[in-house]
N, C-alpha and C positions, 0 to 999 in steps of 0.2 A: 488163178484159183487152183490149178492142178497141183501146185506145190503143197497145198494144205488139205485138199479135198478131192477125192475121186469117188465117182458114183459106185464103183465096185465095192468099196469098204463100208458102204452104208447099209446096215441091216434094218430095214423097215419092218421086218417080221416081228420085231420086238414091240412094235406099236400097233400095227394093223393086222387084220386077218384078210385073206384073199387079196393081198397087195399085188399090184402090178404097175409097171411103168406105162404111161399113156402119152399120147401126143399133146404137146403143150396147148394146142389149139382146142383141145377138149375142155380146157378151163375157160369158161365163158365169162371172162373178166378182162377189162382193159386197164387194170391197176398198174401193171408193170409188164415188161418184156421178160418172159420166163425161159429158162434154159432146160429145166427138168420138171416133169410133172408125174405124180404117182396117184394111185387111187386104191382105196381099201375100205374096209368096214370096221367100225368100232361099236361096242355095246354101250348104250346109254339107257339106263332104266329099263333093262331087259329088251330094248329095241335095237335092231341092227341098223345103223345109219351109215350111208356111204359118204365119205369125205375125200377131198382131193388135197394133196400137198403140192404146192408149186414153189419152186425155188427161183427167185428173181435173178436177173443177169449179174447183179453185183453181190450176190451171196458169197461169203458170209458177212459182208459189210451191211447188207440189208437183211431184215428178218424174213424167215420163211412165212408163206401165206397158206392159210387153210380155208377151204370152201366146202359148203354143202353142195353135193352134186345136184340134189333136188332141194331148192330153197324152202319148200313147204314140208319137207320130211320130218323136221323136228317141231313143226308148228310155228306160230308167231311168238318168238321169244326175244328178249333183249340181246343186243350186241351182234345181231345177224343182219347184214346189209342186203339190199335187193339182189345183188349178184351172188348171194350165198356166202360172202366173205365173213369169216368169224373174227370179230374184233377182240382179240384176246389180250392186247396191250396197246398202249399209245406209243407212237414213234418218238415223241418228244422226251428227251432225257434217257432213252434206252441205251444201255451199254452192252454190246455184244463182244464176246471173246472170239475174235476172228480166227484165232489159232486153234479153236476147238469147234469146228463146224458141226461135228456129230453131236456134241453136247448141246449146241444151239438148237438143233432139230429136236432132240429129245425133250429139252425143257419147254420149248414152244409148243410141242405136241401136247404135253401134259396141261399146259395153260389153256390151249384151245379146247381140249376135251373137258376140262373143268368148267369152262364157260358154257359149253353145251349142256352139261349135266345140271348146272345151277339153273339154266333156263327151263329145261324139260321138267325138272323137279320143283319148279316155281320157287326156288330159293332166292332168286334175285328179281322177283316181280316188282319191287319198288324201283328198280332201275328203269322201268317204263316211264316213271315220272321224270327222273333225272334226264333221260334220253328222249323225252316226248318231242321236243322241238326238232331234234335231229331225225327221229323216225318219221315225224310228220313231213319234214322237208323232202323225204325220198319219194313222195307220191308223184305219179306221172301227171304232167300238165300243171304243176304247181307254179305260181307266179310270185315273184319276190316284190315286196313293197317295203317302204320305210315307215317308221312310226315313232311318234313322240307321245307315248302313252305310259302313264305311271300305273302299274298293275296293282291297284288297290283291292280292298275287300268288298267294295260296293259296286252295284250296277250303275252304269253311267252312259250317257250319249256320247258319240264321237262324231267328228266331221272328217271328210276325206276330200283331198284335192288330187285330181288325176289329169295327166297330160297324155292323151291318146297317141299323139304323134311320136313323142319321145318314150312312151311306155313307162312312165314314172308315176307312182302314186305315193302319197304320204297320208297317214292316219294320225289324228290328234284328238286328245281329250280336252284340250282347252286352246283358245286362240287369244293371244295377247301380243304385245309389241315384241317380246323376245322370240316367241315362236315364229312370228311372221318374218322377222329379220333372219332367223336361222334358216327357214325354208328358202327365202330369197337367195341367201348365200349358198345353200346346198345345191340349188338347181340353176343358179345364175339367171333367175327369172323373177318377175313380179307375180308370185304365185296366185295371189287372190284375184288378179286381173286375167291371168293367162290360163289357169287350170280350171277344169270343170269341178264343181262342188257336189258332193254326195253326202249321204248321212249313214249312220250306223250305230251299233251298240257294243258296249263292252260288258261281258258277263263273267264274273268270277266264279269258278267252280271250286267245290270243296274237295279236300283230300279223300280219296276213296280207292279201295282195292279194285273197283270196277273200271277205273280210268285207263283206257287203252286207246292209242291211235289206231287208225285203220291199218290192217296188214297190207304188205306191199301188193298182194294179188287181189285185194278187195277194192271196190269202189263204192263208197257210201252214198246214199241218197239222203234227202232232207229228213226222212223218218229216222235214220240212224243218228243224225245230229240232234234232232229233237229229243230222242231218247237219251243221248249222252248228256245233254243239258239238263233235262227235267230230273234225271236220276242223280245229279251231282251238284245241286245248288241248295243253298239254305232257304229257309222259309221266307226270310226277308227279301232275298234276291228273287225268289219265285213271285213274290207279291209285286215287286217293282217291275219285273219282266212282264207279268200279266197286265199291269196297268199300261205299259208301253204298247204291247201288242194289241190291246183293245182299241187304242187310239190310232195306231199306225195303219194307213192304207197305202197300197202300192199303186202309184200312178204310172202312166205310160212313159217310158224312158228312164224310169228310176233304176238306180243301182243301190243295193242294200249290202252293207258290210257288217259282219259279225266277228268280233274278236273275243276269244275265250282266254281267261287267265287260268293257267294250269298250275296248281300248287306243287312245288318241288321241295327239295330239302332246304333247311335253314331259313324257313319262312320266306322263301323267294317264290316267284311265279314265272313260268314260261308263258309266252304269248303265241297263239296260233290264230289263224283267221280263215274266213270264207267270204267270197264275193258272189252275190246273187244278182243276175242281170238278164237282159233280153226277155223280159216278162211278156207273155202272150196268152191268149185264151186257149184252153184245151179244146182240141178238135171234137166237135159234136156236142160241146157244152154251151149253154146259153149265157154263161157268166162272162162279163167283160169288165174293163177297168171301171172303178178301182177294185183291186183284189185285197183280201186279207193278207197279213204278213204270213209267209210260209211256215214260220215257227208256230203259228197259231192253227192254220189250216191250209192245206194245199188246194188252191183254187185256180192256179195258173201253171202253165209250162214255163220253165225258165232254165237258164244255164247256171252252173255252179262251178266255181274255181277255188281250190284251196290256196291259201296265201301263206307264204313264208315271210315272217315279219322280222325285218332288220331293225333292231331297236336303237333309237337315238336318245332315249331318256337318260338324264344325267346319272341317276342312281345306278343303272345297269352299266354304263360306260365306266364309272368310277370303280365299281366292283371288279371289273376286268383288269384295272391297272393298280389295284391296291390303293385307290383313292380313298380319302377320308370323308364319308358322307356326313359325319358328325361335325365337320367344319364348313359344310357347304353354305351355311348361313352367316359365317363370320365375315367381317369386313377388315381388310388390310389396307392401310395407307402406305404407299411407297413414295418416298421423297428422293428424287434423283433418278433419272431414267437413262443413264448411260449404259455402258457395256455390262455393268454389274446389275444395276437396278432393273434394266429391261429383261434380263434373263430371269431374275427372281420372280418378276410378274408372271412369266409364262410357266415357270416350274411350280409356283404356288397354284396357278389355275389347274395345271395337270394333276396336282395333288388333291384338288377338291375344293379349294377356296372359291366361293361363288361371288364375292362382292369386293370391289376394289375402288380406292380413290388414288389417282395418280397426280403427282405434283412435280412439275419441272417447268422452267421458264424458257428453255431453249428449243430451237427447231432442229430437226434431224438434218445432218449435213453429210455430204459424200465422204468427208474425212472419217466419219464414224463407222461406216458400214462393215468394215472387215473385223470390227471388234464388237459389233452390236447385234442384238437379236433380230433387228429389222434389216432390210436390204434396200437395193436401189429402187424397187417398185414402190417404196414408201416415202421417197424423197419429195414428190410433188403431188398436188391434186389439181385438177383442171377446173378453173372457175369459168364464168360466162365470158370473160374477156381476156384472161391470161392464166398462166400457171402460178400456183402458190406453193411456198415451202410448207411442209407439214410441221406443225409443232410436234415434239416427241410425244406429248400427252395424247393428242388426237390420233397420231399414227399408230401408237401402241393400242389405243382403244379399238381402232378399226381392225387391227391384226388379231387382237384377242377375241373380238366379237365374231370375226370370220372363222376363227379356228375352234372355239369352244362353245358348246351349246349352253344357252340360257345364262351366260355370265353377265353380271351387272358391273358396269365400269363408269365411274364418274371421274372428272379430272379438273385440275386447276392449272392453267398455263400462266403461272405466276411465280415470283420469287417466294420461297418459303418464309422469308423474313417479313414480306409484305402481308402474307396470310396471317401471320401472328399479330401483326398490327391491326388488321382489318377484320379478321374472322377466326380468332383462335379456337372457337368452339368446334370448328370443322374437324380438328384432330381428335376431339373427344368422342366423336361418333364412331371411332374405329375400335376394333378389338386388339389391334397390334399396329405399331408404326415401325416401318423399316426405313432407315436413313442410309443412303448410299451416295452422298454428295461428293466424297473425295476432298472435302474442304474442312480440315480439323477445326479452324476458327469458328465456322458456322455450326459445326456439329457439337462443339463444346457448349456453345450458347444454347442450342436446342436441347441438349442433355440437361442443362440447368433449368430452363424455363418449363419444359414439359414435365419434369419430375415434380415441379412445384404446383402444377395445376391440379385442382380438385377433380377426381375422377379420371386422372390420366391413365391411359392404357400402357402396357409394356412397350418398350422400345428396343429395337435391334439396330446396332450400328455395324456396318460392314465395309471393308476397304481392302485394297491390294497393296502389297509391297512391289517395288519396281523390279523389272528384268526377270520376272518369273521365280523369285525366291520365296514367295508365299502369299497367303491371304488370311484375313482375320474376320471374326464375327463375335460381337459381344452383345449380350442381352442385359437389360436393366429394368427394374420396376420401382415405382414410387413406394417409399417406405421401407426399402431394403438396402442392404449394404452391397456395394459394387456398382460402378457406373463408368461411363466413358472418361469422366474427369480423373478417375483413379489412375489411369494410364499416363497422365500428364502432370501429376503432382509429386513433389518430393515428399517422402513419408514424414520428414521432420518439418516441412514447411508447406502446408496445404494450399497456400496462396501463390507459391512459386511454380511456374510452368516449366516443364522440361520436355524433351522430345518424347514421342510415343514409345513407351517402354515395351510394347508388344512387338515392335518392329524387328525384323530379322536383319535390317541394314543398320550399320553403326550411325549414330547421330551426327549432325553437322555436315551432311553431304547433300549436294544438289543434283537431283536426277532429272530435272526438267530438260526437255529437248524441243527444238523447233526446226521445221523444214522450210518455213517461209515467213520468218519474222514472228513478231509477238502474237499475231492472230492465230498462229498454228501451234502454240506451245502445248506440249502433252507430256505425260509420264509414260515411259516405255514399259509395256507389259503385253502379253499375248492374249488372244481370244480364249485360249484354253485355260489360262490363269483366271480370267473372269468367270469362265464356266465352272471351274472347280470351286471357286469361292462362292458363287451363286448356289451351287448344290449344298455346300456346307451351311450357308445362311438359310436356305429353304428348310433343311432338316431341323435346324434349331427353331425356326419360326413355327413349324408344325408341332414341335414338342411344347412350345410356349402356348400355342393356341389350344392344344388338347389338355393342357395342365400337367403334362408329364414332366416338364422342367419347372421346378419350383424355386431354383436358385438363379444366380446371374453368372453363367459361365463365359469365359473368354476362350473361344475355339480358334485354333490356328492350324493351317497346313503348311508344310515346308517343302519347297521345291529345290531345283538344281541351282547351285550358286556359281557355276563355271562362267556364265556370261557376265555376271556382275563383277566377278574377280578379274576377268580378262580386260575389263574396261577400267581397271584401277580403283574400283570402289572397295569398301570394307564391310564386313559382316559384324553384327552385334553378338554379344555373348549368348543371347537367347537362341541364336541360330544353332548353337552347339547342342541344344536339347534334342533328345530323341523324340520321335512321334509319341511314344508311350509317355514320356515325361511331360510333353506338352499337354497331353490329355489329363494326366494325373494332377497337374498343377493348374487346371483351368479355373479354379476358384481362388487361387492364391495371389492374384494380382491386386486384390482389394486393399485400398489404403485406409487404415483405421482412422486417419486424421483428415480424410477427404471432406472438404467443407460442403460439397453438394450432397453427399450421402448423409451427413449429419443434419443438414438443413431440412431434408425431406424425410428423416427417419420417423417412423411411427412411434409415438410416445409409449 
């Protein structure tokens, strides 16, 4: 650091008045190891406020930190932490010019000062709502709990399950098969049998300039919370709350939970909570159990703990990952659960699809695990008398249900051709069908029969080229031009099949390999090739589900050809296309003479 920065050439008199160097231990914070610390005064709204500048040990690779020496000196304002730290910028995405440390200090000082000024002058008061959860979580003695609660606009009852031994609690606004399974997976327990049950309420607050969390140096009592609630609820919520409180009586051993929905920006709500417990009679009072609810009248002594709520509801989690809430009700049928289809299932679930039908006739085998989404723990399940192989459908359902909240997964461990013969309507219940069989003969048949079905949903076909040279995804819809058959028909003879014209490998080559005879025949490609194709297929699937893609594109990615060429194989002419040309020509594969397109074309 001495090469680019020395303390002697730092003129802090340009920033502070009464500036002086101080011992780093005078900065009452454990955020970092500091090498230098300074203290001085700045003028904010005609008030002199003492702040401390602390340089972390890795400065200028780490940003300077500023603290209020007295955390109460500026009052309770947004972006000030309990240790007095002034949160003037977020670390994520920050770029510091390490060759200009003096400039870093000057710019960061101006930002910190502006943060203070906006708070003191109440120019950023709305940030109290945005930061409500964070500010609430800084309270002493706060307890973290899990929650599956949708923060709606209406008052509602909630139920709480608590394990005292493991110090785990979860709050829910509804109990059903999905939430029970999710809780059991989350805690590796039979929650309804092993956890204690308590009751509570959810109260939505309305947006108001008076909404403030407790200051760090304050400790609210039940009167403060009663005031916060009564002053910030609608008339309908007040009526429902009053009805609840009129009926609710506190019995011995009860625990009462209160969850408040705090309105923040973009029509979203933050969640905070309180736990009331250890109810007992007030000394010298004649009143004993049962007591009125404390939000109605304080008739008992009790303990009160603020709750930091870690949200598990799907809408919140998807918003954090840019998931698509608008497709959470869509159903996708995935046919073929190999290395490609299995990954597509998980990526679609991560993107927000909430309902799946899985179709595959095979069991998961050890041969698959290095190219599959699943692993060795998914090979077997223990029966009463022996171990059984997992069908791929069941294994993926279990893995998806364990990983994602509230997902709905149905499956058919059958050949897709048998399903067509016995229950073809199953496919019509989907919003999208994705076919990843790796069997062109069957896929051409499915392309034909599904497009002819009344009410048929869109279809996506996806497949891999060998030895890492590429992957492909094609979408098609009933009544439109462009389908899987188009890739296999000669333009001048729609009935004559040719090799897949999308392939990056020249036609007439055999890429099948075997390590142990016919039972282990496979096409060589890597896990990363399947992953890249799955991502491409998932992106197209989302565009189809949301209506953003109205045509039938053929999407392709092109990989390295060196391995294929080293083994004496040949490339197709299409491999010479640049990535830009592949994208620009994504609709030009269509065969105007395609018999399948013509048969299903809308009059």
